[in-house]
Phi, psi and omega in degrees: 000136178278167178297321180298316179296319180296317180296324177295317177296318180296320179298318178297318180293319179294319180297318181294331182262008176059036179262164175300142185243307189301306183295317181297316181296320178297315181294317180294318180297316179300317181295315181296319181291324175296316180295320178297319180296322178296319180293321177297318178296335179275000175113358180280143170296156187301316181297315179293325179296318178297313181298319180292320178298317179296316180296322179291328184288326179115163181297144182300321181296320180292315178298316180297323179297316179297315180293325180296318178296316179295319180295316180298320179294316179298317179299319180297316180296317178295323180295322177298316179296317181292320178293324176297321177295319178296317178298314181296319181292318180292317178297322178297318177295318179301314180294321180298318176296314186293334183253012181297149178288339181276125178300326180294318180291324178295336180280350179221131004287163181297331168099333185299311182297315180293321181300312180286322179297319179295323178296311180295318179297322180298317180293314181297318180293321179298317179299314179294322180294320178299314179297317181296314180298325180301326187249005175293139184094344176273155178298318181206145176270155176302148184299321179300324178292317180299317179294322178293320177299315180298319179296316180297317179296323179296317178298316180297315182293318179297319179298316181287322178296319177298320178296315180297320179295320179295319179293322176296323178296324177298317180297324182281333184268342183238125178305324181297326179295317178296320178298321180299320179296319182287327179282331180247069186297320181293323177292322177297319178294319178297322177297317179297319178296317179299319179294321179297315178297323179296319178295321177297318179293327177295316177298320179295321178295320178296321178295320177301315179297318180296317180292323179295319178294324178294318179293329182297340180272355184286142178298333184268016184300148182288170184298133179278152177206163180286151183297325182297317179293319180299321180297316177300315180296321181294316179298316181295321180293318180295315180291329177295323177297326182271010180056046180239058183299317178301317178296324179298315180294322180294316179293323177299319178296321179293314181294337178284347179230067186297324182293317179297318179296319181296315179295324177294319178294321179296321178295315178296320179296319178300313181295314184296313181293320180297315181292318179296319179293322179294320180289331183271350185263143177272349182277150178267134180133155183256352186297310182299306177301323179295321179297317178297321178297318178296321179297315179297315180297321180294319179297320179297314182294316180295320179297320179295320177294322186283316188235008180301316179289322180300321181275351181082019179278340173219153186291148176290153180294140179279138180263147181082000000 
């Protein structure tokens, strides 16, 4: 096989596995031609030198598989960084509106959708970041980890997109909301930038998922495992690097009892939100703050039920 034929096969394999092509093909071609030149200098005819260089380099499918795994891991790490930027920008806009000196601006966005969306996005992003940090510096992460990272990023992006859509609906349905946009042009621009970054991170998360699924079809794919077990292992590995074994054991114990931890968090959230609402309210009475506390606790519980398995916070149901 000639170098040109080998590169054509490699390009087809890379395309099928959604891996980078142009840079990889250039690097492989340079390596093959250098190797061919060495063989020619050693006395081999050019045709035999090309065939020998190709055989030494390895089958196109095998080479493409290695590059596909590395590409998927790199994309996943970059997606985590981009989603973190989207989260930070959206949270910054939310805080800017909420702390504005203008009462009209403080009234928009209404905040409920963003408040809950940011909480869910923070948890999903944290889970994906832990997984990503565990495998940074490695040539490639296990496929199960890549798919779990993609799921976490998708949950975070969907939560923030839903929050942004809800806030936009408020602006369209309430005249005061539209006025707020016109009076706070810089905040409106910041909101638009945050949404743009969020859309980019969503596309990146989708690409991460697509590449992970493509790698999952490879014969050389790494050992599969459930996302819940992987999360425990990742937390333990990260804390182990930091010489924090006691903290590692404590977190493993917590992750082993997700329902108990969730109920404890809902209770704490109820108390915290109720007290904060009571301190911030001029009205006398506990009914209003208690309702807000119940709402916050309910959102935490519902979110855990809805996406707990997706994020690997609780084990998947056993079949059979």
